N, CA, C, O and the ligand as a Tripos MOL2 file, in Angstrom:
@<TRIPOS>MOLECULE
protein
  249   247    63     0     0
PROTEIN
NO_CHARGES

@<TRIPOS>ATOM
      1 N          -3.1150   -1.3430   -8.4670 N.3       1 MET1
      2 CA         -4.4500   -1.8130   -8.7710 C.3       1 MET1
      3 C          -4.9300   -1.2030  -10.0750 C.2       1 MET1
      4 O          -4.9270    0.0180  -10.2310 O.2       1 MET1
      5 N          -5.3380   -2.0340  -10.9970 N.am      2 ARG2
      6 CA         -5.7230   -1.4930  -12.2980 C.3       2 ARG2
      7 C          -6.9110   -2.2520  -12.8910 C.2       2 ARG2
      8 O          -6.7440   -3.1930  -13.6670 O.2       2 ARG2
      9 N          -8.0830   -1.8300  -12.5160 N.am      3 PRO3
     10 CA         -9.2680   -2.4750  -13.1230 C.3       3 PRO3
     11 C          -9.2190   -2.3020  -14.6250 C.2       3 PRO3
     12 O          -8.8490   -1.2340  -15.1140 O.2       3 PRO3
     13 N          -9.5850   -3.3360  -15.3670 N.am      4 ASN4
     14 CA         -9.3810   -3.2530  -16.8050 C.3       4 ASN4
     15 C         -10.5990   -2.7760  -17.5920 C.2       4 ASN4
     16 O         -10.5600   -2.7120  -18.8210 O.2       4 ASN4
     17 N         -11.6650   -2.4470  -16.8950 N.am      5 ARG5
     18 CA        -12.8120   -1.9640  -17.6530 C.3       5 ARG5
     19 C         -13.3210   -0.6300  -17.1260 C.2       5 ARG5
     20 O         -14.4660   -0.5170  -16.6870 O.2       5 ARG5
     21 N         -12.4780    0.3510  -17.1740 N.am      6 PHE6
     22 CA        -12.8810    1.6950  -16.7830 C.3       6 PHE6
     23 C         -13.8320    2.2820  -17.8100 C.2       6 PHE6
     24 O         -13.6860    2.0790  -19.0150 O.2       6 PHE6
     25 N         -14.7860    2.9990  -17.3110 N.am      7 HIS7
     26 CA        -15.5660    3.8330  -18.2190 C.3       7 HIS7
     27 C         -15.8640    5.1390  -17.5210 C.2       7 HIS7
     28 O         -15.6270    5.2840  -16.3220 O.2       7 HIS7
     29 N         -16.3870    6.0900  -18.2790 N.am      8 ASN8
     30 CA        -16.6430    7.4140  -17.7040 C.3       8 ASN8
     31 C         -15.3730    8.0210  -17.1190 C.2       8 ASN8
     32 O         -15.4140    8.6360  -16.0530 O.2       8 ASN8
     33 N         -14.2730    7.8570  -17.7910 N.am      9 VAL9
     34 CA        -13.0120    8.3230  -17.2260 C.3       9 VAL9
     35 C         -12.9220    9.8450  -17.2970 C.2       9 VAL9
     36 O         -13.1720   10.4630  -18.3320 O.2       9 VAL9
     37 N         -12.5580   10.4100  -16.1700 N.am     10 LEU10
     38 CA        -12.4040   11.8540  -16.0600 C.3      10 LEU10
     39 C         -11.0020   12.1330  -15.5450 C.2      10 LEU10
     40 O         -10.5100   11.4380  -14.6560 O.2      10 LEU10
     41 N         -10.3760   13.1260  -16.0920 N.am     11 ARG11
     42 CA         -9.0290   13.4570  -15.6480 C.3      11 ARG11
     43 C          -9.0540   14.7510  -14.8550 C.2      11 ARG11
     44 O          -9.5580   15.7700  -15.3290 O.2      11 ARG11
     45 N          -8.5190   14.7090  -13.6700 N.am     12 ILE12
     46 CA         -8.4440   15.8860  -12.8100 C.3      12 ILE12
     47 C          -6.9880   16.0470  -12.4190 C.2      12 ILE12
     48 O          -6.4960   15.3440  -11.5360 O.2      12 ILE12
     49 N          -6.2940   16.9730  -13.0720 N.am     13 GLY13
     50 CA         -4.8580   17.0820  -12.8390 C.3      13 GLY13
     51 C          -4.2150   15.7610  -13.2190 C.2      13 GLY13
     52 O          -4.5150   15.2210  -14.2830 O.2      13 GLY13
     53 N          -3.3440   15.2280  -12.3840 N.am     14 PRO14
     54 CA         -2.6930   13.9540  -12.6980 C.3      14 PRO14
     55 C          -3.5610   12.7480  -12.3350 C.2      14 PRO14
     56 O          -3.1870   11.6050  -12.5970 O.2      14 PRO14
     57 N          -4.6880   13.0040  -11.7470 N.am     15 VAL15
     58 CA         -5.5130   11.9020  -11.2430 C.3      15 VAL15
     59 C          -6.6190   11.5610  -12.2280 C.2      15 VAL15
     60 O          -7.2740   12.4470  -12.7780 O.2      15 VAL15
     61 N          -6.8170   10.2780  -12.4410 N.am     16 ARG16
     62 CA         -7.9360    9.8320  -13.2680 C.3      16 ARG16
     63 C          -8.9730    9.1850  -12.3890 C.2      16 ARG16
     64 O          -8.6650    8.4280  -11.4680 O.2      16 ARG16
     65 N         -10.2150    9.5050  -12.7020 N.am     17 VAL17
     66 CA        -11.3390    8.8870  -12.0020 C.3      17 VAL17
     67 C         -12.1090    8.0640  -13.0180 C.2      17 VAL17
     68 O         -12.4630    8.5630  -14.0860 O.2      17 VAL17
     69 N         -12.3650    6.8200  -12.6940 N.am     18 GLY18
     70 CA        -13.1130    5.9680  -13.6100 C.3      18 GLY18
     71 C         -14.0660    5.0650  -12.8560 C.2      18 GLY18
     72 O         -13.8490    4.7280  -11.6920 O.2      18 GLY18
     73 N         -15.1220    4.6850  -13.5440 N.am     19 ASP19
     74 CA        -16.0710    3.7550  -12.9540 C.3      19 ASP19
     75 C         -15.7820    2.3520  -13.4810 C.2      19 ASP19
     76 O         -15.3510    2.1820  -14.6220 O.2      19 ASP19
     77 N         -16.0190    1.3730  -12.6550 N.am     20 HIS20
     78 CA        -15.9190   -0.0070  -13.1420 C.3      20 HIS20
     79 C         -16.8390   -0.8770  -12.3220 C.2      20 HIS20
     80 O         -17.2020   -0.5370  -11.1960 O.2      20 HIS20
     81 N         -17.2080   -1.9950  -12.8930 N.am     21 HIS21
     82 CA        -18.0950   -2.9110  -12.1900 C.3      21 HIS21
     83 C         -17.2610   -3.8860  -11.3860 C.2      21 HIS21
     84 O         -16.2090   -4.3410  -11.8360 O.2      21 HIS21
     85 N         -17.7290   -4.1960  -10.2120 N.am     22 ASP22
     86 CA        -16.9290   -5.0580   -9.3410 C.3      22 ASP22
     87 C         -17.2410   -6.5400   -9.5420 C.2      22 ASP22
     88 O         -16.7480   -7.3790   -8.7890 O.2      22 ASP22
     89 N         -18.0400   -6.8690  -10.5340 N.am     23 GLY23
     90 CA        -18.3370   -8.2560  -10.8080 C.3      23 GLY23
     91 C         -19.5370   -8.7780  -10.0300 C.2      23 GLY23
     92 O         -19.9660   -9.9160  -10.2240 O.2      23 GLY23
     93 N         -20.0700   -7.9470   -9.1580 N.am     24 ARG24
     94 CA        -21.2330   -8.3650   -8.3960 C.3      24 ARG24
     95 C         -22.4080   -7.4020   -8.6190 C.2      24 ARG24
     96 O         -23.2720   -7.2280   -7.7600 O.2      24 ARG24
     97 N         -22.4010   -6.8010   -9.7800 N.am     25 GLY25
     98 CA        -23.5260   -5.9400  -10.1360 C.3      25 GLY25
     99 C         -23.4560   -4.5380   -9.5780 C.2      25 GLY25
    100 O         -24.3950   -3.7560   -9.7240 O.2      25 GLY25
    101 N         -22.3460   -4.2170   -8.9380 N.am     26 ARG26
    102 CA        -22.2200   -2.8720   -8.3880 C.3      26 ARG26
    103 C         -21.1560   -2.0930   -9.1300 C.2      26 ARG26
    104 O         -20.2280   -2.6680   -9.6990 O.2      26 ARG26
    105 N         -21.3000   -0.7970   -9.1200 N.am     27 THR27
    106 CA        -20.3020    0.0520   -9.7500 C.3      27 THR27
    107 C         -19.4100    0.6520   -8.6770 C.2      27 THR27
    108 O         -19.8760    1.1890   -7.6720 O.2      27 THR27
    109 N         -18.1190    0.5430   -8.9220 N.am     28 LYS28
    110 CA        -17.1490    1.1600   -8.0340 C.3      28 LYS28
    111 C         -16.5270    2.3500   -8.7400 C.2      28 LYS28
    112 O         -16.5130    2.4220   -9.9690 O.2      28 LYS28
    113 N         -16.0190    3.2700   -7.9600 N.am     29 HIS29
    114 CA        -15.4300    4.4810   -8.5140 C.3      29 HIS29
    115 C         -14.0030    4.5730   -8.0020 C.2      29 HIS29
    116 O         -13.7590    4.6110   -6.7960 O.2      29 HIS29
    117 N         -13.0890    4.6070   -8.9170 N.am     30 THR30
    118 CA        -11.6820    4.5380   -8.5470 C.3      30 THR30
    119 C         -10.9550    5.8040   -8.9630 C.2      30 THR30
    120 O         -11.1370    6.3070  -10.0720 O.2      30 THR30
    121 N         -10.1310    6.3110   -8.0620 N.am     31 ALA31
    122 CA         -9.2550    7.4350   -8.3730 C.3      31 ALA31
    123 C          -7.8280    6.9100   -8.4120 C.2      31 ALA31
    124 O          -7.3720    6.2590   -7.4720 O.2      31 ALA31
    125 N          -7.1240    7.1980   -9.5060 N.am     32 VAL32
    126 CA         -5.7510    6.7210   -9.6680 C.3      32 VAL32
    127 C          -4.8790    7.8810  -10.1080 C.2      32 VAL32
    128 O          -5.2010    8.5790  -11.0690 O.2      32 VAL32
    129 N          -3.7720    8.0860   -9.4030 N.am     33 CYS33
    130 CA         -2.8400    9.1230   -9.8070 C.3      33 CYS33
    131 C          -1.8580    8.5530  -10.8230 C.2      33 CYS33
    132 O          -1.3030    7.4720  -10.6250 O.2      33 CYS33
    133 N          -1.6490    9.2860  -11.9070 N.am     34 THR34
    134 CA         -0.7750    8.7960  -12.9720 C.3      34 THR34
    135 C           0.6060    9.4370  -12.9280 C.2      34 THR34
    136 O           1.4370    9.1650  -13.7940 O.2      34 THR34
    137 N           0.8620   10.2760  -11.9420 N.am     35 ALA35
    138 CA          2.1540   10.9340  -11.8690 C.3      35 ALA35
    139 C           3.2550    9.9310  -11.5290 C.2      35 ALA35
    140 O           3.0280    8.9850  -10.7750 O.2      35 ALA35
    141 N           4.4440   10.1390  -12.0870 N.am     36 PRO36
    142 CA          5.5670    9.2580  -11.7490 C.3      36 PRO36
    143 C           5.8760    9.3200  -10.2530 C.2      36 PRO36
    144 O           5.8180   10.3850   -9.6390 O.2      36 PRO36
    145 N           6.1930    8.2050   -9.6980 N.am     37 ARG37
    146 CA          6.5630    8.1150   -8.2820 C.3      37 ARG37
    147 C           5.4120    8.3960   -7.3360 C.2      37 ARG37
    148 O           5.6270    8.5990   -6.1420 O.2      37 ARG37
    149 N           4.2100    8.4100   -7.8460 N.am     38 CYS38
    150 CA          3.0530    8.5360   -6.9640 C.3      38 CYS38
    151 C           2.1680    7.3390   -7.2250 C.2      38 CYS38
    152 O           1.6790    7.1600   -8.3410 O.2      38 CYS38
    153 N           1.9570    6.5230   -6.2230 N.am     39 ASP39
    154 CA          1.1760    5.3100   -6.4550 C.3      39 ASP39
    155 C          -0.1870    5.3750   -5.7820 C.2      39 ASP39
    156 O          -0.7560    4.3550   -5.3940 O.2      39 ASP39
    157 N          -0.7000    6.5990   -5.6500 N.am     40 PHE40
    158 CA         -2.0170    6.7650   -5.0610 C.3      40 PHE40
    159 C          -3.0940    6.1010   -5.9180 C.2      40 PHE40
    160 O          -3.1790    6.3390   -7.1230 O.2      40 PHE40
    161 N          -3.8970    5.2840   -5.2940 N.am     41 SER41
    162 CA         -5.0950    4.7950   -5.9610 C.3      41 SER41
    163 C          -6.0590    4.3200   -4.8820 C.2      41 SER41
    164 O          -5.6480    3.7480   -3.8720 O.2      41 SER41
    165 N          -7.3420    4.5630   -5.1090 N.am     42 ALA42
    166 CA         -8.3160    4.1900   -4.0940 C.3      42 ALA42
    167 C          -9.6880    3.9810   -4.7210 C.2      42 ALA42
    168 O         -10.0320    4.5810   -5.7400 O.2      42 ALA42
    169 N         -10.4460    3.1250   -4.0890 N.am     43 ASP43
    170 CA        -11.8090    2.8470   -4.5280 C.3      43 ASP43
    171 C         -12.8090    3.5920   -3.6610 C.2      43 ASP43
    172 O         -12.6080    3.7520   -2.4570 O.2      43 ASP43
    173 N         -13.8730    4.0380   -4.2780 N.am     44 TYR44
    174 CA        -14.9290    4.7260   -3.5360 C.3      44 TYR44
    175 C         -16.2830    4.1820   -3.9460 C.2      44 TYR44
    176 O         -16.4590    3.6570   -5.0460 O.2      44 TYR44
    177 N         -17.2250    4.3170   -3.0470 N.am     45 ASN45
    178 CA        -18.5650    3.8150   -3.3320 C.3      45 ASN45
    179 C         -19.3960    4.7960   -4.1390 C.2      45 ASN45
    180 O         -20.4010    4.4190   -4.7420 O.2      45 ASN45
    181 N         -18.9780    6.0450   -4.1510 N.am     46 THR46
    182 CA        -19.7280    7.0270   -4.9220 C.3      46 THR46
    183 C         -18.7850    7.8030   -5.8290 C.2      46 THR46
    184 O         -17.6010    7.9810   -5.5440 O.2      46 THR46
    185 N         -19.3560    8.2460   -6.9110 N.am     47 ARG47
    186 CA        -18.5840    9.0430   -7.8590 C.3      47 ARG47
    187 C         -18.1230   10.3550   -7.2170 C.2      47 ARG47
    188 O         -17.0030   10.8110   -7.4420 O.2      47 ARG47
    189 N         -18.9990   10.9420   -6.4250 N.am     48 ALA48
    190 CA        -18.6620   12.2140   -5.7870 C.3      48 ALA48
    191 C         -17.4450   12.0670   -4.8820 C.2      48 ALA48
    192 O         -16.5760   12.9380   -4.8530 O.2      48 ALA48
    193 N         -17.3890   10.9740   -4.1530 N.am     49 ALA49
    194 CA        -16.2560   10.7570   -3.2550 C.3      49 ALA49
    195 C         -14.9640   10.5930   -4.0450 C.2      49 ALA49
    196 O         -13.9190   11.1120   -3.6520 O.2      49 ALA49
    197 N         -15.0380    9.8750   -5.1510 N.am     50 ALA50
    198 CA        -13.8440    9.6680   -5.9690 C.3      50 ALA50
    199 C         -13.3730   10.9890   -6.5750 C.2      50 ALA50
    200 O         -12.1750   11.2660   -6.6250 O.2      50 ALA50
    201 N         -14.3220   11.7940   -7.0310 N.am     51 GLU51
    202 CA        -13.9370   13.0740   -7.6310 C.3      51 GLU51
    203 C         -13.3810   14.0260   -6.5840 C.2      51 GLU51
    204 O         -12.4490   14.7840   -6.8550 O.2      51 GLU51
    205 N         -13.9500   13.9840   -5.4000 N.am     52 LEU52
    206 CA        -13.4260   14.8310   -4.3310 C.3      52 LEU52
    207 C         -12.0030   14.4280   -3.9850 C.2      52 LEU52
    208 O         -11.1430   15.2860   -3.7840 O.2      52 LEU52
    209 N         -11.7550   13.1430   -3.9150 N.am     53 ALA53
    210 CA        -10.4120   12.6620   -3.6100 C.3      53 ALA53
    211 C          -9.4260   13.1050   -4.6880 C.2      53 ALA53
    212 O          -8.2860   13.4620   -4.3900 O.2      53 ALA53
    213 N          -9.8760   13.0790   -5.9430 N.am     54 ALA54
    214 CA         -9.0050   13.5050   -7.0410 C.3      54 ALA54
    215 C          -8.6900   14.9880   -6.9300 C.2      54 ALA54
    216 O          -7.5570   15.4110   -7.1590 O.2      54 ALA54
    217 N          -9.6860   15.7640   -6.5820 N.am     55 HIS55
    218 CA         -9.4810   17.2120   -6.4670 C.3      55 HIS55
    219 C          -8.5480   17.5690   -5.3210 C.2      55 HIS55
    220 O          -7.7750   18.5220   -5.4190 O.2      55 HIS55
    221 N          -8.6170   16.8150   -4.2490 N.am     56 THR56
    222 CA         -7.8510   17.1710   -3.0600 C.3      56 THR56
    223 C          -6.5200   16.4410   -2.9790 C.2      56 THR56
    224 O          -5.7240   16.7030   -2.0770 O.2      56 THR56
    225 N          -6.2680   15.5210   -3.9170 N.am     57 HIS57
    226 CA         -5.0180   14.7690   -3.8840 C.3      57 HIS57
    227 C          -3.8120   15.6850   -4.1180 C.2      57 HIS57
    228 O          -3.8430   16.5770   -4.9660 O.2      57 HIS57
    229 N          -2.7810   15.4470   -3.3630 N.am     58 ARG58
    230 CA         -1.5110   16.1460   -3.5700 C.3      58 ARG58
    231 C          -0.4180   15.1060   -3.7290 C.2      58 ARG58
    232 O          -0.2730   14.2080   -2.9000 O.2      58 ARG58
    233 N           0.3410   15.2340   -4.7910 N.am     59 CYS59
    234 CA          1.4270   14.2880   -4.9900 C.3      59 CYS59
    235 C           2.5440   14.5350   -3.9870 C.2      59 CYS59
    236 O           2.7710   15.6550   -3.5310 O.2      59 CYS59
    237 N           3.2280   13.4550   -3.6650 N.am     60 ASN60
    238 CA          4.3950   13.5390   -2.7930 C.3      60 ASN60
    239 C           4.1250   14.3190   -1.5110 C.2      60 ASN60
    240 O           4.7940   15.3170   -1.2380 O.2      60 ASN60
    241 N           3.1660   13.8780   -0.7380 N.am     61 PRO61
    242 CA          2.8600   14.5800    0.5140 C.3      61 PRO61
    243 C           4.0390   14.4930    1.4750 C.2      61 PRO61
    244 O           4.7490   13.4880    1.5050 O.2      61 PRO61
    245 N           4.2420   15.5370    2.2520 N.am     62 ARG62
    246 CA          5.3240   15.5340    3.2260 C.3      62 ARG62
    247 C           4.7870   15.3810    4.6310 C.2      62 ARG62
    248 O           5.5600   15.3580    5.5890 O.2      62 ARG62
    249 ZN         -0.2500   11.8590   -7.0540 Zn       63 ZN63
@<TRIPOS>BOND
     1     1     2 1
     2     2     3 1
     3     3     4 2
     4     3     5 am
     5     5     6 1
     6     6     7 1
     7     7     8 2
     8     7     9 am
     9     9    10 1
    10    10    11 1
    11    11    12 2
    12    11    13 am
    13    13    14 1
    14    14    15 1
    15    15    16 2
    16    15    17 am
    17    17    18 1
    18    18    19 1
    19    19    20 2
    20    19    21 am
    21    21    22 1
    22    22    23 1
    23    23    24 2
    24    23    25 am
    25    25    26 1
    26    26    27 1
    27    27    28 2
    28    27    29 am
    29    29    30 1
    30    30    31 1
    31    31    32 2
    32    31    33 am
    33    33    34 1
    34    34    35 1
    35    35    36 2
    36    35    37 am
    37    37    38 1
    38    38    39 1
    39    39    40 2
    40    39    41 am
    41    41    42 1
    42    42    43 1
    43    43    44 2
    44    43    45 am
    45    45    46 1
    46    46    47 1
    47    47    48 2
    48    47    49 am
    49    49    50 1
    50    50    51 1
    51    51    52 2
    52    51    53 am
    53    53    54 1
    54    54    55 1
    55    55    56 2
    56    55    57 am
    57    57    58 1
    58    58    59 1
    59    59    60 2
    60    59    61 am
    61    61    62 1
    62    62    63 1
    63    63    64 2
    64    63    65 am
    65    65    66 1
    66    66    67 1
    67    67    68 2
    68    67    69 am
    69    69    70 1
    70    70    71 1
    71    71    72 2
    72    71    73 am
    73    73    74 1
    74    74    75 1
    75    75    76 2
    76    75    77 am
    77    77    78 1
    78    78    79 1
    79    79    80 2
    80    79    81 am
    81    81    82 1
    82    82    83 1
    83    83    84 2
    84    83    85 am
    85    85    86 1
    86    86    87 1
    87    87    88 2
    88    87    89 am
    89    89    90 1
    90    90    91 1
    91    91    92 2
    92    91    93 am
    93    93    94 1
    94    94    95 1
    95    95    96 2
    96    95    97 am
    97    97    98 1
    98    98    99 1
    99    99   100 2
   100    99   101 am
   101   101   102 1
   102   102   103 1
   103   103   104 2
   104   103   105 am
   105   105   106 1
   106   106   107 1
   107   107   108 2
   108   107   109 am
   109   109   110 1
   110   110   111 1
   111   111   112 2
   112   111   113 am
   113   113   114 1
   114   114   115 1
   115   115   116 2
   116   115   117 am
   117   117   118 1
   118   118   119 1
   119   119   120 2
   120   119   121 am
   121   121   122 1
   122   122   123 1
   123   123   124 2
   124   123   125 am
   125   125   126 1
   126   126   127 1
   127   127   128 2
   128   127   129 am
   129   129   130 1
   130   130   131 1
   131   131   132 2
   132   131   133 am
   133   133   134 1
   134   134   135 1
   135   135   136 2
   136   135   137 am
   137   137   138 1
   138   138   139 1
   139   139   140 2
   140   139   141 am
   141   141   142 1
   142   142   143 1
   143   143   144 2
   144   143   145 am
   145   145   146 1
   146   146   147 1
   147   147   148 2
   148   147   149 am
   149   149   150 1
   150   150   151 1
   151   151   152 2
   152   151   153 am
   153   153   154 1
   154   154   155 1
   155   155   156 2
   156   155   157 am
   157   157   158 1
   158   158   159 1
   159   159   160 2
   160   159   161 am
   161   161   162 1
   162   162   163 1
   163   163   164 2
   164   163   165 am
   165   165   166 1
   166   166   167 1
   167   167   168 2
   168   167   169 am
   169   169   170 1
   170   170   171 1
   171   171   172 2
   172   171   173 am
   173   173   174 1
   174   174   175 1
   175   175   176 2
   176   175   177 am
   177   177   178 1
   178   178   179 1
   179   179   180 2
   180   179   181 am
   181   181   182 1
   182   182   183 1
   183   183   184 2
   184   183   185 am
   185   185   186 1
   186   186   187 1
   187   187   188 2
   188   187   189 am
   189   189   190 1
   190   190   191 1
   191   191   192 2
   192   191   193 am
   193   193   194 1
   194   194   195 1
   195   195   196 2
   196   195   197 am
   197   197   198 1
   198   198   199 1
   199   199   200 2
   200   199   201 am
   201   201   202 1
   202   202   203 1
   203   203   204 2
   204   203   205 am
   205   205   206 1
   206   206   207 1
   207   207   208 2
   208   207   209 am
   209   209   210 1
   210   210   211 1
   211   211   212 2
   212   211   213 am
   213   213   214 1
   214   214   215 1
   215   215   216 2
   216   215   217 am
   217   217   218 1
   218   218   219 1
   219   219   220 2
   220   219   221 am
   221   221   222 1
   222   222   223 1
   223   223   224 2
   224   223   225 am
   225   225   226 1
   226   226   227 1
   227   227   228 2
   228   227   229 am
   229   229   230 1
   230   230   231 1
   231   231   232 2
   232   231   233 am
   233   233   234 1
   234   234   235 1
   235   235   236 2
   236   235   237 am
   237   237   238 1
   238   238   239 1
   239   239   240 2
   240   239   241 am
   241   241   242 1
   242   242   243 1
   243   243   244 2
   244   243   245 am
   245   245   246 1
   246   246   247 1
   247   247   248 2
@<TRIPOS>SUBSTRUCTURE
     1 MET1         2 RESIDUE 1 A MET
     2 ARG2         6 RESIDUE 1 A ARG
     3 PRO3        10 RESIDUE 1 A PRO
     4 ASN4        14 RESIDUE 1 A ASN
     5 ARG5        18 RESIDUE 1 A ARG
     6 PHE6        22 RESIDUE 1 A PHE
     7 HIS7        26 RESIDUE 1 A HIS
     8 ASN8        30 RESIDUE 1 A ASN
     9 VAL9        34 RESIDUE 1 A VAL
    10 LEU10       38 RESIDUE 1 A LEU
    11 ARG11       42 RESIDUE 1 A ARG
    12 ILE12       46 RESIDUE 1 A ILE
    13 GLY13       50 RESIDUE 1 A GLY
    14 PRO14       54 RESIDUE 1 A PRO
    15 VAL15       58 RESIDUE 1 A VAL
    16 ARG16       62 RESIDUE 1 A ARG
    17 VAL17       66 RESIDUE 1 A VAL
    18 GLY18       70 RESIDUE 1 A GLY
    19 ASP19       74 RESIDUE 1 A ASP
    20 HIS20       78 RESIDUE 1 A HIS
    21 HIS21       82 RESIDUE 1 A HIS
    22 ASP22       86 RESIDUE 1 A ASP
    23 GLY23       90 RESIDUE 1 A GLY
    24 ARG24       94 RESIDUE 1 A ARG
    25 GLY25       98 RESIDUE 1 A GLY
    26 ARG26      102 RESIDUE 1 A ARG
    27 THR27      106 RESIDUE 1 A THR
    28 LYS28      110 RESIDUE 1 A LYS
    29 HIS29      114 RESIDUE 1 A HIS
    30 THR30      118 RESIDUE 1 A THR
    31 ALA31      122 RESIDUE 1 A ALA
    32 VAL32      126 RESIDUE 1 A VAL
    33 CYS33      130 RESIDUE 1 A CYS
    34 THR34      134 RESIDUE 1 A THR
    35 ALA35      138 RESIDUE 1 A ALA
    36 PRO36      142 RESIDUE 1 A PRO
    37 ARG37      146 RESIDUE 1 A ARG
    38 CYS38      150 RESIDUE 1 A CYS
    39 ASP39      154 RESIDUE 1 A ASP
    40 PHE40      158 RESIDUE 1 A PHE
    41 SER41      162 RESIDUE 1 A SER
    42 ALA42      166 RESIDUE 1 A ALA
    43 ASP43      170 RESIDUE 1 A ASP
    44 TYR44      174 RESIDUE 1 A TYR
    45 ASN45      178 RESIDUE 1 A ASN
    46 THR46      182 RESIDUE 1 A THR
    47 ARG47      186 RESIDUE 1 A ARG
    48 ALA48      190 RESIDUE 1 A ALA
    49 ALA49      194 RESIDUE 1 A ALA
    50 ALA50      198 RESIDUE 1 A ALA
    51 GLU51      202 RESIDUE 1 A GLU
    52 LEU52      206 RESIDUE 1 A LEU
    53 ALA53      210 RESIDUE 1 A ALA
    54 ALA54      214 RESIDUE 1 A ALA
    55 HIS55      218 RESIDUE 1 A HIS
    56 THR56      222 RESIDUE 1 A THR
    57 HIS57      226 RESIDUE 1 A HIS
    58 ARG58      230 RESIDUE 1 A ARG
    59 CYS59      234 RESIDUE 1 A CYS
    60 ASN60      238 RESIDUE 1 A ASN
    61 PRO61      242 RESIDUE 1 A PRO
    62 ARG62      246 RESIDUE 1 A ARG
    63 ZN63       249 GROUP 0 **** ****
């Protein structure tokens, strides 16, 4: 999943958090891991939730 209009992009370790509009007047907050072989990405309704997810994300969980 790759929204093409990220703004306010913040990098936390390998994870990027960006805001984008969902086309219906709302802003969504997406966390995407950029590490190779990690395809973590998720949408959140709040910036705080997205940043928390980025902080707590661990690549290659066992
Ligand atoms: Zn990862």
